[in-house]
All heavy atoms as an XYZ file, in Angstrom:
767
protein
N      35.343     -5.866      7.257
C      34.167     -6.010      8.022
C      33.869     -7.477      8.150
O      33.913     -8.308      7.194
C      33.167     -5.288      7.231
C      31.783     -5.392      7.938
S      30.536     -4.387      7.019
C      30.474     -3.041      8.161
N      33.526     -8.022      9.357
C      33.156     -9.353      9.497
C      31.691     -9.669      8.970
O      30.842     -8.964      9.146
C      33.155     -9.589     11.053
C      34.526     -9.461     11.633
O      35.556     -9.640     10.918
O      34.557     -9.186     12.860
N      31.757    -10.786      8.202
C      30.536    -11.235      7.618
C      30.037    -12.472      8.320
O      30.846    -13.317      8.789
C      30.660    -11.503      6.136
C      30.874    -10.289      5.370
C      30.956    -10.640      3.844
O      30.311    -11.563      3.528
O      31.544     -9.866      3.153
N      28.761    -12.524      8.623
C      28.245    -13.689      9.351
C      27.573    -14.616      8.113
O      26.806    -14.131      7.388
C      27.116    -13.213     10.227
C      27.681    -12.356     11.312
C      26.402    -14.413     10.918
C      26.652    -11.757     12.270
N      27.964    -15.842      8.147
C      27.432    -16.745      7.139
C      26.334    -17.555      7.794
O      26.296    -17.928      8.905
C      28.572    -17.630      6.619
O      29.101    -18.398      7.677
N      25.354    -17.826      6.918
C      24.229    -18.608      7.377
C      24.548    -20.083      6.989
O      25.186    -20.434      6.090
C      22.962    -18.173      6.645
C      22.502    -16.740      6.894
C      21.272    -16.408      6.073
C      22.137    -16.565      8.301
N      23.938    -21.010      7.844
C      23.987    -22.400      7.545
C      23.184    -22.735      6.283
O      22.350    -21.956      5.974
C      23.654    -23.241      8.736
O      22.213    -23.120      8.983
N      23.335    -23.840      5.782
C      22.573    -24.301      4.610
C      21.069    -24.408      4.967
O      20.255    -23.940      4.224
C      23.031    -25.667      4.271
N      20.708    -24.763      6.141
C      19.376    -24.911      6.577
C      18.705    -23.520      6.718
O      17.663    -23.223      6.165
C      19.192    -25.642      7.979
C      17.899    -25.740      8.480
C      17.766    -26.505      9.755
N      16.394    -26.475     10.309
C      15.859    -25.477     11.040
N      16.506    -24.374     11.225
N      14.652    -25.613     11.465
N      19.586    -22.565      7.269
C      19.029    -21.243      7.374
C      18.896    -20.508      6.075
O      17.923    -19.747      5.888
C      19.996    -20.301      8.286
C      20.046    -20.771      9.732
C      21.140    -20.186     10.477
O      22.185    -19.842      9.974
O      20.966    -19.922     11.682
N      19.815    -20.745      5.108
C      19.622    -20.256      3.743
C      18.392    -20.764      3.134
O      17.702    -20.138      2.361
C      20.926    -20.615      2.928
S      22.255    -19.604      3.418
N      18.136    -22.088      3.293
C      16.963    -22.695      2.663
C      15.598    -22.081      3.218
O      14.773    -21.760      2.536
C      16.945    -24.280      2.865
C      15.883    -24.977      2.056
C      15.858    -26.436      2.244
N      15.533    -26.805      3.587
C      16.202    -27.269      4.627
N      17.576    -27.523      4.355
N      15.737    -27.643      5.743
N      15.617    -21.902      4.568
C      14.455    -21.402      5.156
C      14.218    -19.873      4.745
O      13.098    -19.465      4.374
C      14.510    -21.424      6.732
C      13.482    -20.596      7.372
C      14.554    -22.850      7.217
N      15.314    -19.135      4.670
C      15.201    -17.767      4.230
C      14.760    -17.716      2.693
O      13.928    -16.882      2.385
C      16.608    -17.032      4.282
C      16.632    -15.669      3.932
C      15.741    -14.845      4.811
C      18.168    -15.128      4.077
N      15.226    -18.583      1.889
C      14.895    -18.569      0.557
C      13.356    -18.991      0.331
O      12.541    -18.357     -0.419
C      15.686    -19.608     -0.316
N      12.811    -19.894      1.224
C      11.434    -20.247      1.302
C      10.521    -19.088      1.668
O       9.568    -18.737      1.097
C      11.143    -21.430      2.170
C      11.736    -22.748      1.600
C      11.588    -23.804      2.556
O      10.966    -23.577      3.756
O      12.042    -24.972      2.388
N      11.067    -18.248      2.616
C      10.243    -17.170      3.189
C      10.236    -16.039      2.063
O       9.176    -15.483      1.798
C      10.977    -16.549      4.430
C      10.613    -17.320      5.705
C      11.481    -16.737      6.880
C       9.173    -17.209      6.079
N      11.404    -15.840      1.413
C      11.397    -14.840      0.355
C      10.510    -15.251     -0.779
O       9.812    -14.260     -1.358
C      12.856    -14.646     -0.076
C      13.647    -13.831      0.878
C      15.121    -13.703      0.425
O      15.566    -14.443     -0.519
O      15.859    -12.986      1.055
N      10.491    -16.490     -1.123
C       9.665    -16.954     -2.219
C       8.139    -16.767     -1.795
O       7.294    -16.406     -2.676
C      10.004    -18.451     -2.542
C       9.219    -18.963     -3.785
C       9.704    -18.144     -5.034
O      10.824    -17.706     -5.057
O       8.999    -18.195     -6.013
N       7.731    -17.092     -0.642
C       6.428    -17.024     -0.127
C       5.982    -15.546     -0.227
O       4.947    -15.110     -0.669
C       6.291    -17.444      1.241
O       6.718    -18.827      1.279
C       4.845    -17.356      1.785
N       6.818    -14.605      0.182
C       6.564    -13.161      0.246
C       6.470    -12.678     -1.164
O       5.715    -11.801     -1.518
C       7.552    -12.418      1.061
C       7.458    -12.553      2.608
C       8.621    -11.833      3.254
C       6.196    -12.078      3.044
N       7.277    -13.141     -2.056
C       7.334    -12.718     -3.412
C       5.924    -13.083     -4.078
O       5.445    -12.230     -4.991
C       8.501    -13.383     -4.224
C       8.836    -12.560     -5.431
C      10.106    -13.173     -6.128
N      11.185    -13.034     -5.223
C      12.037    -13.954     -4.786
N      11.789    -15.212     -5.195
N      13.030    -13.727     -4.027
N       5.319    -14.065     -3.704
C       4.104    -14.488     -4.435
C       2.817    -14.147     -3.561
O       1.784    -14.219     -4.079
C       4.038    -16.048     -4.543
C       5.047    -16.505     -5.585
N       5.028    -16.186     -6.842
C       6.145    -17.302     -5.502
C       6.019    -16.743     -7.484
N       6.759    -17.426     -6.639
N       3.070    -13.481     -2.472
C       1.992    -12.946     -1.705
C       1.459    -11.607     -2.256
O       2.152    -10.690     -2.323
C       2.468    -12.756     -0.196
C       1.269    -12.362      0.643
O       0.011    -12.347      0.224
O       1.570    -11.955      1.814
N       0.248    -11.517     -2.822
C      -0.357    -10.508     -3.517
C      -0.458     -9.254     -2.576
O      -0.070     -8.153     -2.992
C      -1.581    -10.733     -4.088
C      -1.504    -11.669     -5.346
C      -2.796    -11.826     -6.041
N      -2.640    -12.748     -7.117
C      -3.635    -13.160     -7.934
N      -4.828    -12.624     -7.766
N      -3.451    -13.944     -8.950
N      -0.810     -9.475     -1.511
C      -0.990     -8.362     -0.460
C       0.321     -7.685     -0.157
O       0.523     -6.414     -0.120
C      -1.634     -8.845      0.797
N       1.438     -8.477      0.021
C       2.759     -7.915      0.336
C       3.277     -7.232     -0.935
O       3.938     -6.223     -0.662
C       3.622     -9.134      0.692
N       3.095     -7.760     -2.071
C       3.560     -7.065     -3.315
C       2.816     -5.801     -3.431
O       3.544     -4.715     -3.730
C       3.319     -7.889     -4.622
C       3.581     -7.225     -5.729
C       4.193     -9.248     -4.471
N       1.533     -5.752     -3.239
C       0.801     -4.504     -3.281
C       1.278     -3.439     -2.294
O       1.404     -2.224     -2.589
C      -0.666     -4.759     -3.071
C      -1.536     -3.882     -3.962
C      -3.105     -4.349     -3.843
N      -3.495     -5.170     -2.805
C      -3.934     -6.444     -2.965
N      -4.056     -6.883     -4.150
N      -4.284     -7.170     -1.965
N       1.539     -3.950     -1.094
C       2.019     -3.034     -0.003
C       3.320     -2.482     -0.395
O       3.626     -1.261     -0.144
C       2.058     -3.786      1.293
C       2.577     -2.935      2.526
C       1.544     -1.888      2.801
C       2.626     -3.879      3.764
N       4.259     -3.280     -0.873
C       5.676     -2.785     -1.209
C       5.529     -1.730     -2.362
O       6.218     -0.768     -2.322
C       6.494     -3.994     -1.682
C       7.113     -4.756     -0.596
C       8.337     -5.636     -1.049
N       7.963     -6.486     -2.171
C       7.559     -7.658     -2.200
N       7.285     -8.294     -1.082
N       7.212     -8.433     -3.279
N       4.634     -2.068     -3.382
C       4.479     -1.044     -4.386
C       3.912      0.165     -4.045
O       4.415      1.291     -4.439
C       3.607     -1.770     -5.452
C       3.588     -0.865     -6.703
C       2.704     -1.506     -7.882
N       3.248     -2.852     -8.202
C       2.546     -3.840     -8.288
N       1.260     -3.952     -8.070
N       3.216     -5.050     -8.661
N       2.921      0.163     -3.096
C       2.225      1.400     -2.624
C       3.223      2.244     -1.718
O       3.203      3.403     -1.871
C       1.036      0.998     -1.718
N       3.997      1.539     -0.785
C       4.988      2.294     -0.029
C       6.134      2.939     -0.843
O       6.599      3.973     -0.616
C       5.565      1.464      1.102
O       6.138      0.343      0.505
C       4.563      0.972      2.067
N       6.584      2.206     -1.981
C       7.545      2.791     -2.898
C       7.055      4.036     -3.546
O       7.676      5.080     -3.668
C       7.902      1.765     -3.908
C       9.083      2.200     -4.711
C       9.573      1.099     -5.777
N       9.261     -0.180     -5.421
C       8.479     -1.024     -6.282
N       8.098     -0.583     -7.356
N       8.205     -2.269     -5.916
N       5.796      3.996     -4.004
C       5.181      5.100     -4.710
C       4.965      6.322     -3.724
O       5.217      7.471     -4.053
C       3.902      4.756     -5.364
C       3.971      3.851     -6.578
C       2.689      3.425     -7.152
C       4.784      4.591     -7.702
N       4.475      5.894     -2.545
C       4.189      6.965     -1.542
C       5.429      7.626     -1.132
O       5.582      8.795     -0.857
C       3.569      6.290     -0.254
C       3.027      7.257      0.845
C       2.032      8.286      0.276
C       2.559      6.442      1.934
N       6.586      6.870     -1.031
C       7.902      7.354     -0.560
C       8.350      8.461     -1.621
O       9.106      9.429     -1.254
C       8.909      6.295     -0.498
C      10.082      6.579      0.280
C      11.035      5.403      0.299
N      11.477      5.175     -1.032
C      12.212      4.145     -1.369
N      12.459      3.298     -0.515
N      12.680      3.968     -2.597
N       7.949      8.272     -2.776
C       8.444      9.252     -3.795
C       7.409     10.465     -4.065
O       7.808     11.501     -4.356
C       8.692      8.671     -5.124
C       9.913      7.559     -5.099
C       9.963      6.921     -6.497
C      11.205      8.379     -4.797
N       6.139     10.048     -3.834
C       5.180     11.132     -4.119
C       5.013     12.239     -3.001
O       4.786     13.333     -3.292
C       3.785     10.461     -4.223
C       3.636      9.830     -5.593
C       2.221      9.287     -5.793
N       2.063      8.495     -7.103
C       1.191      7.622     -7.295
N       0.162      7.460     -6.420
N       1.105      7.035     -8.454
N       5.202     11.737     -1.866
C       5.088     12.776     -0.679
C       6.112     13.864     -0.830
O       5.832     15.055     -0.685
C       4.986     12.091      0.700
C       5.239     13.031      1.809
C       3.691     11.266      0.803
N       7.411     13.496     -0.934
C       8.379     14.622     -1.081
C       8.257     15.390     -2.351
O       8.495     16.634     -2.293
C       9.762     13.848     -1.076
C       9.520     12.510     -0.488
C       8.031     12.239     -0.764
N       7.786     14.779     -3.402
C       7.606     15.512     -4.581
C       6.391     16.559     -4.482
O       6.573     17.732     -4.916
C       7.346     14.584     -5.841
N       5.430     16.106     -3.749
C       4.311     17.079     -3.532
C       4.650     18.213     -2.640
O       4.421     19.313     -2.734
C       3.095     16.333     -2.886
N       5.526     17.822     -1.588
C       5.955     18.831     -0.597
C       6.933     19.810     -1.346
O       6.906     21.059     -1.149
C       6.822     18.228      0.477
N       7.802     19.260     -2.309
C       8.643     20.271     -3.067
C       7.905     21.168     -3.956
O       8.110     22.350     -4.012
C       9.670     19.412     -3.882
N       6.804     20.622     -4.498
C       5.962     21.458     -5.388
C       5.174     22.583     -4.575
O       5.139     23.731     -4.993
C       4.986     20.566     -6.169
N       4.664     22.185     -3.484
C       4.012     23.079     -2.603
C       4.965     24.207     -2.010
O       4.566     25.359     -2.084
N       6.063     23.732     -1.622
C       7.111     24.710     -1.119
C       7.584     25.678     -2.189
O       7.940     26.790     -1.934
C       8.364     23.971     -0.487
C       8.106     23.417      0.900
C       9.212     22.463      1.255
C       7.833     24.490      1.866
N       7.698     25.132     -3.450
C       8.150     25.965     -4.522
C       7.031     27.045     -4.757
O       7.353     28.246     -5.092
C       8.323     25.116     -5.756
O       9.379     24.234     -5.683
N       5.796     26.649     -4.750
C       4.679     27.576     -4.974
C       4.708     28.738     -3.909
O       4.565     29.941     -4.232
C       3.359     26.889     -4.983
N       4.912     28.268     -2.597
C       4.898     29.168     -1.584
C       6.155     30.186     -1.647
O       6.109     31.409     -1.417
C       4.871     28.551     -0.116
C       5.202     29.415      0.971
C       3.602     27.781      0.065
N       7.279     29.596     -2.074
C       8.471     30.335     -2.171
C       8.322     31.464     -3.273
O       8.754     32.646     -3.071
C       9.648     29.369     -2.645
O      10.804     30.034     -2.734
N       7.841     31.051     -4.407
C       7.706     32.109     -5.399
C       6.583     33.191     -5.028
O       6.779     34.294     -5.424
C       7.346     31.456     -6.896
C       8.469     30.765     -7.485
C       8.531     29.447     -7.708
C       9.597     31.538     -7.809
C       9.570     28.845     -8.273
C      10.634     30.952     -8.378
C      10.723     29.585     -8.620
N       5.548     32.742     -4.317
C       4.621     33.718     -3.874
C       5.244     34.689     -2.911
O       4.959     35.965     -2.977
C       3.500     33.028     -3.142
O       2.840     32.103     -4.143
C       2.360     34.034     -2.808
N       5.996     34.189     -2.017
C       6.694     35.118     -1.034
C       7.818     36.001     -1.745
O       7.923     37.084     -1.382
C       7.426     34.320      0.035
C       6.564     33.623      1.112
C       7.299     32.766      1.974
C       5.910     34.875      2.007
N       8.351     35.459     -2.782
C       9.311     36.257     -3.548
C       8.573     37.451     -4.177
O       9.060     38.539     -4.203
C      10.086     35.443     -4.568
C      10.968     36.151     -5.442
C      12.170     36.819     -4.765
C      11.604     35.269     -6.521
N       7.483     37.147     -4.844
C       6.736     38.206     -5.440
C       6.183     39.227     -4.571
O       6.303     40.449     -4.818
N       5.717     38.805     -3.382
C       5.283     39.700     -2.331
C       6.412     40.484     -1.729
O       6.279     41.689     -1.482
C       4.513     39.031     -1.225
C       3.147     38.399     -1.520
C       2.650     37.589     -0.421
C       2.214     39.583     -1.868
N       7.592     39.888     -1.576
C       8.686     40.599     -1.009
C       9.170     41.719     -2.028
O       9.631     42.738     -1.578
C       9.860     39.594     -0.700
N       9.244     41.391     -3.317
C       9.602     42.396     -4.233
C       8.620     43.454     -4.374
O       8.985     44.653     -4.436
C       9.851     41.732     -5.655
C       9.976     42.762     -6.777
C      11.037     40.787     -5.538
N       7.374     43.169     -4.381
C       6.327     44.149     -4.585
C       6.114     45.114     -3.294
O       5.949     46.331     -3.458
C       4.891     43.527     -4.837
N       6.258     44.477     -2.117
C       6.077     45.300     -0.907
C       7.343     45.783     -0.265
O       7.293     46.542      0.765
C       5.222     44.449      0.048
C       3.825     44.051     -0.407
C       3.181     43.133      0.668
C       2.979     45.221     -0.653
N       8.462     45.271     -0.766
C       9.790     45.626     -0.182
C       9.786     45.489      1.326
O      10.257     46.390      2.096
C      10.348     47.056     -0.611
O       9.320     48.010     -0.080
C      10.432     47.145     -2.114
N       9.327     44.315      1.806
C       9.228     44.110      3.272
C      10.361     43.117      3.716
O      10.517     42.152      3.077
C       7.956     43.429      3.536
O       7.898     43.013      4.935
N      11.174     43.560      4.655
C      12.228     42.677      5.143
C      11.879     41.442      5.728
O      12.448     40.395      5.493
C      12.948     43.490      6.169
C      12.605     44.933      5.996
C      11.250     44.900      5.308
N      10.635     41.362      6.431
C      10.108     40.207      6.939
C       9.768     39.227      5.846
O       9.969     37.982      5.953
C       8.823     40.524      7.805
N       9.169     39.607      4.675
C       8.874     38.774      3.652
C      10.075     38.202      2.971
O      10.212     37.000      2.499
C       8.046     39.510      2.571
C       6.566     39.700      2.974
C       5.808     40.573      1.976
C       5.759     38.406      3.231
N      11.174     39.069      2.905
C      12.479     38.627      2.367
C      12.996     37.506      3.189
O      13.541     36.469      2.644
C      13.409     39.765      2.246
S      13.083     40.918      0.989
N      12.944     37.619      4.526
C      13.529     36.612      5.383
C      12.608     35.303      5.226
O      13.094     34.167      5.291
C      13.457     37.086      6.901
S      14.713     38.442      7.148
N      11.253     35.435      5.141
C      10.503     34.314      5.065
C      10.674     33.599      3.679
O      10.795     32.316      3.708
C       9.017     34.747      5.165
N      10.982     34.342      2.685
C      11.251     33.760      1.284
C      12.542     32.970      1.535
O      12.671     31.884      1.028
C      11.388     34.859      0.305
C      12.012     34.346     -0.953
C      11.498     33.467     -1.779
C      13.476     34.780     -1.198
C      12.228     32.996     -2.875
C      14.060     34.266     -2.299
C      13.506     33.390     -3.061
N      13.600     33.572      2.119
C      14.760     32.817      2.289
C      14.657     31.501      3.101
O      15.289     30.511      2.611
N      13.955     31.534      4.083
C      13.711     30.334      4.850
C      12.995     29.268      4.048
O      13.390     28.030      4.044
C      12.994     30.576      6.141
N      11.961     29.664      3.441
C      11.191     28.710      2.554
C      11.891     28.222      1.442
O      11.898     27.010      1.055
C       9.818     29.307      2.140
C       9.022     28.459      1.143
C       8.941     29.561      3.312
N      12.731     29.075      0.798
C      13.561     28.661     -0.396
C      14.623     27.705      0.064
O      14.871     26.723     -0.631
C      14.193     29.940     -1.027
C      15.051     29.686     -2.126
C      14.667     29.264     -3.402
C      16.502     29.866     -2.221
N      15.688     29.185     -4.251
C      16.729     29.453     -3.498
C      17.370     30.272     -1.285
C      18.109     29.537     -3.965
C      18.673     30.236     -1.737
C      19.096     29.917     -3.013
N      15.228     27.882      1.175
C      16.205     27.070      1.689
C      15.586     25.622      1.960
O      16.193     24.567      1.698
C      16.881     27.565      2.923
C      17.968     26.657      3.560
C      19.220     26.501      2.631
C      18.485     27.378      4.854
N      14.411     25.634      2.608
C      13.733     24.397      2.840
C      13.400     23.645      1.572
O      13.494     22.463      1.408
C      12.414     24.650      3.676
O      12.804     25.454      4.834
C      11.723     23.383      4.079
N      12.903     24.442      0.562
C      12.599     23.902     -0.755
C      13.908     23.119     -1.314
O      13.785     22.087     -1.903
C      12.155     24.911     -1.677
O      11.000     25.549     -1.059
C      11.618     24.299     -3.026
N      14.933     23.889     -1.283
C      16.213     23.312     -1.879
C      16.570     21.896     -1.097
O      17.046     21.003     -1.702
C      17.368     24.306     -1.749
C      17.229     25.397     -2.724
C      18.412     26.336     -2.492
C      17.218     24.957     -4.175
N      16.446     21.933      0.235
C      16.743     20.719      0.955
C      15.839     19.551      0.586
O      16.334     18.447      0.398
C      16.699     20.994      2.513
C      17.834     22.048      2.913
C      16.705     19.796      3.339
C      17.728     22.635      4.337
N      14.585     19.952      0.439
C      13.615     18.746      0.101
C      13.970     18.333     -1.387
O      13.941     17.147     -1.598
C      12.203     19.407      0.201
C      11.209     18.312     -0.488
C      11.803     19.507      1.595
N      14.232     19.171     -2.268
C      14.605     18.850     -3.640
C      15.880     17.955     -3.651
O      16.009     17.006     -4.398
C      14.702     20.035     -4.531
C      13.377     20.662     -4.949
C      13.734     22.045     -5.702
C      12.620     19.721     -5.799
N      16.831     18.456     -2.816
C      18.179     17.552     -2.783
C      17.871     16.178     -2.199
O      18.354     15.176     -2.783
C      19.217     18.346     -1.895
N      17.104     16.098     -1.228
C      16.785     14.798     -0.620
C      15.987     13.912     -1.684
O      16.205     12.698     -1.771
C      16.019     14.853      0.716
C      16.767     15.499      1.757
C      16.044     15.468      3.119
N      16.018     14.058      3.496
C      14.968     13.556      4.292
N      14.073     14.358      4.772
N      14.929     12.278      4.631
N      15.041     14.548     -2.306
C      14.299     13.831     -3.402
C      15.237     13.305     -4.477
O      15.150     12.145     -4.934
C      13.287     14.620     -3.933
C      12.281     14.125     -4.975
C      11.506     12.931     -4.339
C      11.307     15.108     -5.501
N      16.157     14.191     -4.864
C      17.147     13.779     -5.961
C      18.032     12.643     -5.516
O      18.209     11.697     -6.214
C      17.948     15.068     -6.375
O      17.073     16.016     -6.827
C      18.871     14.665     -7.385
N      18.506     12.697     -4.285
C      19.366     11.681     -3.791
C      18.648     10.407     -3.710
O      19.165      9.284     -3.984
C      19.989     12.062     -2.441
C      20.999     13.243     -2.559
C      21.148     14.192     -1.560
C      21.871     13.366     -3.636
C      22.016     15.191     -1.677
C      22.692     14.359     -3.746
C      22.790     15.316     -2.687
N      17.379     10.357     -3.150
C      16.712      9.187     -2.964
C      16.378      8.564     -4.324
O      16.437      7.378     -4.491
C      15.291      9.534     -2.267
C      14.439      8.388     -2.082
C      13.254      8.722     -1.275
N      13.654      9.064      0.032
C      12.772      9.713      0.967
N      11.571     10.059      0.538
N      13.248      9.889      2.101
N      15.975      9.412     -5.311
C      15.766      8.729     -6.706
C      17.003      8.259     -7.213
O      16.936      7.146     -7.958
C      15.092      9.808     -7.532
C      13.696     10.099     -7.207
C      12.945     10.553     -8.341
N      11.487     10.576     -8.066
C      10.632     10.944     -8.826
N      10.903     11.430     -9.998
N       9.343     11.072     -8.301
N      18.108      8.929     -7.073
C      19.352      8.431     -7.719
C      19.793      7.174     -6.929
O      20.328      6.272     -7.577
C      20.407      9.488     -7.625
O      20.760      9.689     -6.330
N      19.552      7.050     -5.746
C      19.838      5.752     -4.908
C      18.932      4.644     -5.414
O      19.380      3.515     -5.494
C      19.688      6.011     -3.467
C      20.173      4.873     -2.665
C      19.888      5.111     -1.179
N      18.498      5.248     -0.961
C      17.981      6.055     -0.024
N      18.703      6.937      0.668
N      16.682      6.104      0.182
N      17.745      4.941     -5.791
C      16.847      3.824     -6.351
C      17.224      3.443     -7.624
O      16.992      2.284     -8.038
C      15.402      4.373     -6.338
C      14.774      4.623     -4.921
O      15.277      3.964     -3.952
O      13.689      5.194     -4.805
N      17.888      4.235     -8.442
C      18.252      3.878     -9.784
C      19.497      3.204     -9.892
O      20.000      2.679    -10.867
C      18.306      5.191    -10.691
C      16.944      5.613    -11.082
C      15.739      5.001    -11.146
C      16.603      7.052    -11.417
N      14.727      5.740    -11.536
C      15.246      7.043    -11.620
C      17.375      8.220    -11.549
C      14.587      8.145    -12.048
C      16.635      9.304    -11.909
C      15.247      9.305    -12.217
N      20.275      3.236     -8.794
C      21.664      2.782     -8.856
C      21.712      1.209     -8.982
O      21.625      0.854     -9.153
C      22.494      3.044     -7.562
C      23.703      2.296     -7.468
C      22.816      4.527     -7.629
N      21.428      0.315     -9.067
C      21.532     -1.030     -9.326
C      20.535     -1.571    -10.343
O      20.489     -2.738    -10.595
N      19.724     -0.742    -11.000
C      18.770     -1.092    -12.002
C      19.529     -1.236    -13.378
O      20.259     -0.389    -13.651
C      17.572     -0.096    -12.054
C      16.801     -0.069    -10.924
C      15.477      0.738    -11.123
C      14.635      0.690     -9.908
N      13.539      1.549    -10.048
N      19.387     -2.290    -14.041
C      19.928     -2.428    -15.345
C      19.316     -1.560    -16.389
O      18.230     -1.159    -16.308
C      19.666     -3.917    -15.703
C      18.441     -4.326    -14.949
C      18.508     -3.445    -13.763
N      20.213     -1.166    -17.376
C      19.697     -0.324    -18.475
C      18.910     -1.148    -19.421
O      19.238     -2.185    -19.710
C      20.815      0.364    -19.144
S      21.744      1.545    -18.080
N      17.762     -0.544    -19.852
C      16.931     -1.256    -20.760
C      17.044     -0.757    -22.206
O      17.270      0.401    -22.397
C      15.514     -1.299    -20.298
C      15.354     -1.943    -18.944
C      13.877     -1.879    -18.536
O      12.913     -1.686    -19.371
O      13.716     -2.019    -17.335
């Protein structure tokens, strides 16, 4: 893969911009909030879908309704997909962090 190298001046300017952003409190707060939001929304969705899934499962067993069984299957599959994406996202976030 071809890599594009930056000139010394471009590297210096980029380092200055990164340093400025690192010390900007509003930018740090925004990065932290978006990181937490990125993990909380899928977790809340997974919890809500799990609750709906178990409710539909209970109703499908109690009422022996094929429509409820199909609805349970659809919600359960969606729940598994959301949980898988959440797991992959968290494992991707942990991959370069040093062990403490």
